[in-house]
N, C-alpha and C positions, 0 to 999 in steps of 0.2 A: 504495499497501499503506499505510494506517496502523498507526501506532504498537503499536496496543492492536486486536486479532480478539478479537472472544469468539463462540464456536460454540456455538448451540442446536441443539433440534430435537427431534422425537418418539424415543421407545425405539427403538433400531435403526436409526436414519434413516442411520448413520456419523458421528459427528459425533466420534467419538475417533479416529479412524482419519484423517478430514479433517483435525484438529486435529494429529497427529502429521507426518501430509506437509507444511502448512502452514509449522509450525517449522523442519521440515529446509530446505526450499526456501529459508524466509528466513535460514536460517545459511549453504546453499550461497552466497548473496550477499553472504556476508562480515559479514554484521551480528550483532551477541549477541544471543540468545534466550533467554525463560524461557517456560517452562511452565506454567500453573498451573493444576491438577486442582482445580475446584468439585462435582465430582461424587461427592455425600456420599449419592447414591439407589443405584446401582447398581454391587455390590461385583464384578460379574463383566470388563466392558471398561471399562478406564478407563485414563487416560495415565501413570498413577501405576504400571501396568505396564511401563510403557517405559522405566523409571528406566532399565537396564544400555542401551539403544540411544540415551537422552539422552546419557548420559558418555561414550558412542563419538564422540560426534558435537560433546561439546563445548556441551550446550544445558542450562540451568540446568534446575531442576523445583521447584514447590511443590507441597505435596500436605497433603489433611487429616490431622491427627495421628491416629494408627491405621492408615494406608493401608496398605495391602499385609502386613497381620497378619489373626489371627482376631478381632480386635475391629473391628467395623466401624461405629464411633462417629461420629457426624456431629460434629467438634470442628474449627473453624476457627481457626487460632492465628498467622495471618499477615497482614502487613497489606499489602493491596492497594496502597494508598494512595502507601505508599512505595515499591513496586515498579514503578508508574506513573510515578512521578519519576525513575526510573533511566534508564542510555543502553538498556536491554534492550527489544527489539521484545517485547511480550506476548503470546502465546496463552493464551485464555481455555477451555478446556474444560467446559459447563456442563451438569450432571444431566438426563436426558432429562425431557422435558414440565414441564408448571409448577411440580409436585414439586421439582423440580431446579431453577426458576428462582429458590426462594425463597432460596437461598445465594446467588443474584447480588443478589436485591436487596437484601440487606444491605449490599452496598457503591454501591448506586446514589447515594446522595448523595456518598461520595467520588471517584466517579468523574466527577461532572459537572464540574468542573472539566476534566477532560480529554475533552469532548463532539467537541471538533474534530477529534482525534487518535483517535476512538473506532469499528471497522466492527463491527457487531454482524449476523453472518448467521444465517440462518434455514434449516438442511438440510433438503429434503426427499427422500423416495424413494416415488415412486408407487408402488410396490408391498406396501410396508406395509399393513397390514389397517385403520388406524385412519385414515390419510388416504391413500385412494384419488381422493377427489375433491379440486378446487380449496378448495371451503368446509370441507371437516372439514378441509383442510390451515390453511386460513386461522384456521380458531377456534380450533385448539391454538395457533398463534402469537401472536392474541392473550390468548390465556390465559398463554401466556409471558410476556409483556409487561407484564400485569398483577402476574403475582407478581414480576416482577425490577425492576420500574418502570422501565423501560428501554425503547426503542423500535430495531426491527429498523431497518436501511439497506439492507441486501440480500438475495437468496434465492439458495441454493446447488441445483442440482440434483444430488444422489447419487443417482437413482434404477438401481437394482441389483439383481440377484439371486445375490447371492453368486458363488460360485466358479461357477456357470452363465452370468454375465452375458456375452451378446453385443452384437456392434455396432448390431442390431437391437431388443434390450432397451432400450438408451440413446436409438435414434432413436426409439424410440414413445412415451419419456415426454417428448420437447421441448415437444410442443403442450400437454400438462400442464404442466409447469413454466413456458412463455410467460402459462398463462391467468392463473396463481396469483399472478405475479408481477407481472402487470396488475392484479388484482384486489384486488390490496394497494397497488399504488401505491407501489412499490420496484424498482429493478432486479432483471433474473435476471445474477449476475455472472459464473457460468460452468455449467458443465456437467462434471463429472466422470467419469473412463472408467481403467478398469483400462488400467496401460502396456502389456500384452499385446494389450489390446486397439486402444488408440490409434493404432498404427500404421496401420490401416486404415481410420480415421474423419477425414471431413474435415468434421465438424462446428466450426462457429464458436465461439468464447471456451471453448476445450475445456481442462481441468486433468488432464493424466494422472495418475495416483494411484499406489502401490505398496499393497498390501493387505497391514497388519499385523494387524489385528484379522481374528481368525480365530476358528471355531467349537472347542469343545476338541479334538471330533475330526480337526479337519485341522491341531492343534498337533501339534510334534515331541517 
């Protein structure tokens, strides 16, 4: 596990839900964690929405100014380089696609000195309409790299169909995920699986996750 984990991907690939799970998993290992919400694009599903959850788990969060208000202005007012020099493990949730990665690009130069301590993971979902083939998926990955001026180090297979996700859903995505990683020349770190499905799953390199990010119609 690297000290800084950067999470990128296509809109709706599940970046935020994965970021929340990663942060809580790190905290459960007894480590200090800070989540950085760099999503200045999508006002609907963002790590800033989970401030109460993070407070309960003693996880710090840094977010754009005006996050969780009726003003969704892309104002970044924190010093990411200073955060990286702290003792905290850092989880950075980047906005979707290359548009969201522009915010990360603002800090690319400052993060260069921490290169050995950074993992930048690209979250893929084979069931998303714009990333149904490895080539389509990688085209977007390279656009994110260009916008952020940083390179991905691994791919995470987060292929799912929301609350209709089954064991077969995940198994059917494995070939797609492996081919995407092979073409990208970077490792497939793991495949995610909802906790309620994971107990029936024998897939290698599996990460059971809780579903924190839900559509509005499924929220209490």
